[in-house]
C-alpha positions in Angstrom: 0.0 0.0 0.0 1.1 3.5 -0.7 2.3 5.4 2.4 0.1 8.4 1.6 -3.0 6.1 1.4 -2.0 4.5 4.8 -1.8 8.0 6.4 -5.0 9.3 4.9 -7.0 6.2 5.8 -5.6 6.1 9.3 -6.5 9.8 9.8 -10.0 9.2 8.6 -10.4 6.2 10.9 -8.9 8.1 13.9 -11.1 11.2 13.5 -14.3 9.3 12.9 -13.7 6.8 15.7 -13.0 9.6 18.2 -16.4 11.1 17.4 -18.0 7.7 17.5 -16.9 7.0 21.0 -18.0 10.5 22.2 -21.4 10.4 20.6 -22.3 6.7 20.9 -22.4 6.0 17.1 -20.2 3.7 15.0 -18.8 6.6 13.0 -19.8 5.4 9.6 -22.0 8.5 8.9 -18.7 10.4 9.1 -16.3 7.9 7.5 -18.5 6.9 4.6 -18.3 10.2 2.7 -14.7 10.8 3.9 -13.5 7.5 2.4 -15.4 8.2 -0.8 -14.1 11.7 -1.4 -10.9 12.4 0.5 -8.4 9.9 -1.0 -8.9 11.3 -4.5 -8.1 14.8 -3.2 -4.5 13.4 -2.5 -4.3 11.9 -6.0 -5.1 8.4 -4.7 -7.4 5.9 -6.4 -11.0 6.3 -5.2 -12.7 3.5 -3.3 -16.0 2.2 -4.8 -19.2 2.5 -2.7 -19.2 -1.2 -2.1 -15.6 -1.1 -0.9 -16.3 1.8 1.4 -19.3 0.1 2.9 -17.3 -3.1 3.4 -14.4 -1.2 5.1 -16.9 0.7 7.3 -18.7 -2.4 8.4 -15.6 -4.2 9.7 -14.2 -1.0 11.2 -17.4 -0.2 13.1 -17.2 -3.6 14.7 -14.0 -2.6 16.5 -14.8 1.0 17.1 -18.1 0.2 18.8 -16.6 -2.5 21.1 -13.8 -0.2 22.1 -16.4 2.4 23.0 -18.5 0.0 25.0 -15.5 -1.2 26.9 -14.9 2.4 28.0 -18.5 2.7 29.3 -18.8 -0.8 30.8 -18.4 0.3 34.5 -20.5 3.5 34.4 -23.9 1.9 34.9 -25.3 3.4 31.7 -25.8 0.2 29.8 -29.5 -0.8 29.7 -29.4 -4.6 29.3 -33.1 -5.0 28.3 -32.8 -2.3 25.6 -29.6 -4.0 24.3 -31.4 -7.4 24.1 -34.6 -6.2 22.4 -32.9 -3.8 19.9 -29.7 -6.0 19.5 -31.5 -9.2 18.3 -33.7 -7.2 15.9 -30.8 -5.1 14.5 -28.6 -8.2 14.1 -31.2 -9.8 11.8 -31.7 -6.6 9.9 -28.0 -5.9 9.3 -27.5 -9.5 8.1 -30.2 -9.0 5.5 -29.1 -5.5 4.5 -25.4 -6.2 4.2 -25.9 -9.4 2.2 -28.5 -7.8 -0.1 -26.3 -4.8 -0.8 -24.2 -6.9 -3.1 -27.1 -6.9 -5.5 -27.4 -3.1 -5.5 -25.6 -0.6 -7.8 -23.0 1.9 -6.3 -25.5 4.7 -7.0 -28.2 2.9 -5.0 -25.9 2.4 -2.0 -25.0 6.1 -2.1 -28.7 7.0 -2.3 -29.5 4.8 0.8 -26.7 6.5 2.7 -28.0 10.0 1.8 -31.5 9.1 2.9 -30.3 7.8 6.2 -28.1 10.8 6.8 -31.0 13.2 6.2 -33.3 11.2 8.5 -30.7 11.3 11.2 -30.1 15.0 10.9 -33.9 15.8 11.0 -34.4 13.6 14.0 -31.7 15.3 16.0 -33.6 18.6 15.8 -36.8 17.0 17.1 -37.4 18.2 20.7 -36.9 15.4 23.2 -38.7 14.7 26.4 -36.7 15.7 29.5 -35.9 12.3 31.1 -32.2 12.8 32.1 -33.3 13.2 35.8 -34.9 9.8 35.9 -32.9 7.3 38.0 -31.2 4.8 35.6 -32.9 1.8 37.2 -36.4 3.3 36.6 -36.0 3.8 32.8 -38.7 2.1 30.8 -39.4 1.9 27.0 -41.8 0.4 24.5 -40.3 -3.0 23.8 -42.1 -3.9 20.5 -41.5 -0.5 19.1 -37.8 -0.6 20.0 -37.5 -4.0 18.2 -39.3 -3.0 15.0 -37.3 0.3 14.7 -34.1 -1.6 15.3 -35.0 -4.1 12.6 -35.6 -1.3 10.0 -32.4 0.5 11.0 -30.5 -2.8 10.7 -31.6 -3.4 7.1 -31.0 0.1 5.9 -27.6 0.6 7.7 -26.4 -2.9 6.7 -26.6 -1.8 3.1 -24.1 1.1 3.6 -21.8 -0.8 6.0 -23.0 1.3 8.9 -24.1 -0.2 12.2 -26.9 2.3 12.6 -25.7 4.2 15.6 -26.3 7.6 14.0 -30.0 6.6 13.8 -30.2 4.7 17.0 -29.2 7.7 19.1 -32.0 10.0 17.9 -34.5 7.1 18.1 -33.5 6.4 21.7 -33.6 10.1 22.6 -36.8 11.2 20.8 -38.9 8.1 20.4 -38.0 5.8 23.2 -37.2 8.6 25.7 -34.0 7.2 27.0 -31.7 9.5 29.1 -28.8 10.9 27.1 -25.8 9.2 28.8 -27.6 5.9 28.8 -28.4 6.4 25.1 -24.8 7.0 24.3 -23.5 3.9 26.1 -26.4 1.6 25.1 -26.4 2.6 21.5 -22.7 1.6 21.2 -23.6 -1.8 22.5 -26.4 -2.2 20.0 -24.2 -0.8 17.3 -21.6 -3.5 18.1 -24.2 -6.2 17.7 -25.4 -4.7 14.4 -21.8 -4.5 13.1 -21.4 -8.3 13.6 -24.2 -8.9 11.1 -23.0 -6.2 8.8 -19.4 -7.5 8.8 -20.5 -11.1 8.1 -22.6 -10.0 5.2 -19.9 -7.8 3.7 -17.2 -10.5 4.1 -19.3 -13.3 2.6 -20.1 -11.2 -0.4 -16.5 -10.0 -1.0 -17.0 -6.3 -0.3 -14.1 -5.8 2.1 -10.8 -4.4 1.1 -8.7 -5.9 3.9 -5.6 -3.6 4.2 -7.6 -0.3 4.4 -10.0 -2.1 6.8 -7.0 -3.2 9.0 -5.7 0.4 9.1 -9.1 1.7 10.1 -9.4 -1.0 12.8 -6.1 0.1 14.4 -7.2 3.7 14.3 -10.5 2.8 15.9 -9.0 0.9 18.8 -6.8 3.9 19.6 -9.4 6.7 19.1 -12.8 5.3 20.2 -11.9 4.9 23.9 -10.6 8.4 24.1 
């Protein structure tokens, strides 16, 4: 691999993973467009949409688990929410990541754009003030959580994301989960989602291994920070 490409990919992975650990997302919403458009600015060959989605899927697996590890002792992980949303999003991400191999590059990019717009709009929806509720008294609509996680899993699996950028606003505005619990728990659900996404991308040959390895190293360093 070209040294410039190694540096550029590492920088993208480090920056995106730092934000992913801070905000409770896998970071793909940031890294997807960066991987598509930044390497050509340095005269490097552009990754295809399928390669970007494959690299992102594998990288998110490590970024999310590193973030969860940092939150493991804070008491912010909601185990019930992890189970209900985790099982549903795992199934969805398997379907979406496998099915993405049958889509064109343009279709994958369009799905990413739609998801990004939805996430941006949801972040501006006023959320119910629940941050003062004791963590052991937090409740949520279990069937709704599972259905939404399944939908997020399918859509995010297509673009190699784990869906954290959608899970956070959903937990905050729809399920009314306290902010710090949302950040920690969404990382755990994102990790489960990334397992399904990674399997689907690997099986369908959409992963460029060396860039993915560089992104993984950057993730393990940056996400816990």
